[in-house]
C-alpha positions in Angstrom: 0.0 0.0 0.0 1.3 3.4 -0.9 1.8 6.2 1.6 1.1 9.0 -1.0 -2.4 9.5 0.3 -0.9 10.7 3.7 0.9 13.7 2.0 -0.9 17.0 1.6 -1.1 18.8 -1.7 1.8 21.1 -1.0 4.1 18.2 -0.2 3.0 16.3 -3.3 3.6 19.3 -5.5 7.1 19.9 -4.0 8.0 16.2 -4.5 6.8 16.2 -8.1 8.9 19.3 -8.8 12.0 17.7 -7.3 11.5 14.4 -9.1 10.9 16.1 -12.4 14.0 18.4 -12.0 16.4 15.8 -10.7 15.3 12.3 -11.6 13.6 13.1 -14.9 16.3 15.5 -16.1 17.1 13.6 -19.2 13.6 12.1 -19.9 11.7 13.4 -22.9 9.1 16.0 -22.0 6.2 13.8 -22.9 7.3 11.4 -20.1 7.5 14.0 -17.4 4.0 13.7 -16.0 2.6 13.8 -12.5 1.6 10.2 -12.9 5.2 9.1 -13.7 6.5 11.2 -10.8 4.0 9.7 -8.4 5.1 6.2 -9.5 8.7 7.0 -8.7 7.8 8.7 -5.4 5.8 5.6 -4.4 8.7 3.3 -5.1 11.2 5.3 -2.9 9.8 4.9 0.6 8.8 7.3 3.4 12.2 8.1 4.7 13.6 9.1 1.3 10.4 11.1 0.6 10.8 13.0 3.8 14.4 13.9 2.8 13.3 15.0 -0.6 10.6 17.2 0.8 13.1 18.8 3.2 15.6 19.3 0.4 13.0 20.9 -1.8 11.9 23.3 0.8 15.5 24.2 1.8 16.4 25.0 -1.8 13.1 26.8 -2.5 12.2 24.4 -5.2 8.6 24.7 -4.1 8.6 28.4 -5.0 9.9 27.9 -8.6 
């Protein structure tokens, strides 16, 4: 079971931006969807996701 439903909208949006900027950097634009980002986020795990949220907030990625 995924833990994505426990995240609020702001956290999900921050995670999606981080994943698209870092992990999908070399993907074609038509593969950079929220659905693909959510699949990657779900496969990472709660501890890594918490670190990505903190990193995104610390580097103001959520304001880009």
